N, C-alpha and C positions, 0 to 999 in steps of 0.2 A: 903266659898271662900277659894281657895287654894292660899297660900301667895307667893309661888315661885316655879320656875322650873329651875334647874341649868344645864347649857349646857357645863360646863367646869369641869375639874378634880381638879386642885390645886388652892388654894386661892392665890391671889397676891395683897394684900392690901398695900397701901402706907399710910404714916402718915399725909401728907399735903393735906387736902381737898379731898382725895379719899374716895370712899364709903367703910365703914367698916361694917362687917357683923352685929355687934350688933346695929349700928346706922340704918342700912337698915331695920333690923327686927323691931326696935323701931318705925321707920316711918310707916311701914306697920301696926303695932299694933295700933298706934294712929288712922290710917285710919279706921281700923276695929271697934275700939271703937266708933268712930263717926257714922259709919254705923249702929251699934247696937242701937244707940239712935233714929234713924229714925224709923218711923212706919213701921213695917214689914207687908208684904202681906201674905194672907192665904196660907198655904202650898199646893203645887200642888200634886195631887195624880196621879201617872203615871199608865197607863194602863198595863195590864199584857200580852196583845197579843204580839206575836213575830213580829219584824219588817220584812216587806216583802222585798225580794231581787228584786230590779229593773232588768228588762231585759237588756242584753248587749246593749251598745250604738254604733250606726253606725253614725259617723259624716259626714253628707252630705253637709250642708251649712257652717259649721265652717271650717276654713282653718286648715289643718293638716300638720304637718311637723315632721321630725325626728331629734332630737338633738343628736349628737354623745356622747357616754358614756364618752369619754375622756374629753369633754367640761363640762359635768355635774360634773364629779369628780374634775376637776380643779377649778370649781366655788363653790364646796361644796354643790351641789344640791343633795338632798336625793336620788333621783331616780338613781344616779350613783353608789350607794352603796347597795349591796345585804344584807349584815349583818354586825354586829359589834356594839360596844357601841354607835356610832353616830346614827345608825338607831334605836337601842333600846330606846335611849333617847327620840327621837321624837315619838316613839310609845307610850311611857308613857305619854308624853304631849298630844298626840291625845286622849288617853283614858280619861284623866282628862277633856279635853275640851268637848268631846262628852258627857260625863256624865252631865256636867253643862248645855250644850245647850239643851239636851233632857229633863232634869229635868224641865227646864223653858219653853220648847217648843220654843226656839229661833233658828234662822238660819242665822243671819247676825252679823258678828263679825268684829270689827275694830282692827287693830294692829298698835300701836304707840310706842313712846319712849319719855323720857323727852327731850333729845337733839338729835343732828344729829350724824350719823355714830356710832350708838350703836347696829347695827345688826338687826334692825326691819324688813327690807325688805327681807333679807335672811331667817329670822325666819318665816315671813309670808308665804313665798314660800314653805319652807320645812314643815310647819304645814299643808298647803293646800294639798301638795302632800301626806303627811301621812294620812290625812283624806280621800283622794280619794282612798287610799288602802283599806278602808272599803267598801265592795261592796254594802252596804245598802244605799249609797248616792253618789251624784255627788258633785263636788266642783268647784266653780268659784272664781278665784283670780282677783281682780280689782285693778289696780294701781291708787289710788286716791291722791297720793302725786304729785299734779299737778305742783308745782314749781320745783320739782326735781324728775321727774319720772325715775325709775331705775329698775323696774321689768324686763323689756326686757333685761337689761344687765345681770341680774342673769342667764338668760337662753342662753346667748351668741348671742342674736338677735341684729341686727343692728337697726338703727332708723326706727320706724314703726308707723303707725297711731294708735290712741287709744282713750281714754276717752275724751281728749281735742277736738279731731276732731268730736266726737259725739255732744259735747256741743256747739262748736263754728261753725261747718260747716254742722251739721245735717247729718253726715255720718251714714249710717245704722249700727245698732249694729252688725248684722251678718257679716258685712265686717271687723269688728275689733276684733272678737274673734279668738283665736288661740288654737288649740289642739296640744300640743308639744309631742305627742306620748307617754304620760304618763297616763295610766289607764283612770279613769273617771274624769280627771282634765282638765280644760279649763282656759285660762287667757285672760284678756283684758289689754293691755299695757296702759300707760298713754298718749302716744302721745307727741306732742311738749310741752315744758314747757310754762306755762302761769303765769303771775304775779297776776292777780285778782282771785286767786284760791279759797279763802273763798266765794267770791260772786258766782263763778261758781258752787261750791258744794251745794249751796242752791237754785239754780234756779228751777223753776217748772219742767223743763226738767230733771234735775238730780233727783229730788224727785220722779218723775214718773218712772225713770229708776230703782231706788232702789226698788220701789214697784213691778215693773215687775220682777226683779231678785228674790225678796223675795217670791213671790207668784206663779210664773208660774209653777215651778216644786216642788212638796211637799218634794222630797227627796234631794233637793239641799241645800248645805251650801255655803254662800257667805262670802268671806273674803276681806276686804278692807285694802290695805296697805296705811296708812294715814301718813301725815307729823308729825314731832315731835310736842309734846304738847306745849313746852315752846318756845316762839318766834313768833308763828303764831296763828291766831284765827281759823284756818281751822277745827281742831278736835272739838272744842267747837261748832262751827257753824254746823258741820255735825252730831254731836252726837245724835240729836233727831231722826235720820233716821236709826240708828243701834240699835241692841239689847244690845250689851255689848262691852267692850274694853279689850284688852290684852296689858299689858305694858311690853316692853322689856327694860332691863337695862344691861349695860355692866360691868362685874366684873372688878374692878381695874380702872375704868374710871368714871362711873356715880357717881356724888356726892349725898350723902344722902339727903341733903337739896333740891336737884332738884327732887328726887323721891317724897319727901313730898309735894313739891309745885305742882307737876304734879297730885298727888292724890287729893289734895285739890281743884284743878281747876275743876276736873270732878266729884267730889263726889255728887253734886246735879244735874249733867247733865245726866250721864249714868252709869250703873253698871260696875265695874271693875271685870272682870272674874278672873283675877290673874296676876301674874308677871312671866316673864321669865328672869332668870339671865344668860346672855350670855357672852361668852368670845370670841370676834372676833378673827379668825385665828386659833382656836384650834379645833381639832376633838376628844380630849381625854376625851369625856364625858363618864360616866358610868351610868347604871341604878341606882346604889346606890347613886351617887351624885345627880341624878335627884330627888330622893325621900328625900334627906337630908333637903330641905327647905320647904317641904310640911307641912301644918298644917290645921286643920279644922277651 
């Protein structure tokens, strides 16, 4: 397990209740020690054959639109930047995530955070876009934060139908998918906010949808933007239907005890692929800083 991926340049710790690097690493180390005590599964032997490159995609039933580059850059969406430390940082994250997913033969990943407003939705979107830059797979991003759907806002879209409309109104899936003109990347917005979100995420209709997304295309990776772990039961309720979680924490904001609580909550529910240390509002990430928190 890789223990962290840092998306900011300079540390900005405070002394009163703010996350400190040593305490953050200590929380992760305790989690890893607990995981080592669990019964390990037999190692998977990866095949040596090269991965086939899927043919180009022509979107005929999925709604396509073009988002201006100025909008993407303003909202810090990866597709608005051709190069630089910001892009390189997510390419490093992509490489790590792909390695873990392929090693385990997984393709459904949930992205969450201990609390709200820690950058999970933007991280999920940029990770999905970076994965879609790899021509060996397609990527679907699903907004499953049903109480506070915001993936559409990341891309500068207005209110639109989404997952809630599928679950509550039987709106066909093909009417909800959007190709925003970015490579092999498709998204499903969350739709209108709903309060009974945990119940909605565990309905037979939702379980069937996850299975459809997971198995219909062998080259597809599915990323669910999930609600924060602490405060709602949604992630725990939904965790049986995903392969792994990615935990996003914000540098200088997330408390170390909240990281530990979040890890303890899910340790028996679903594997944690790793953590992303994010600093909202900064683009001053460097490849070196991304590697600085990685450990085996």
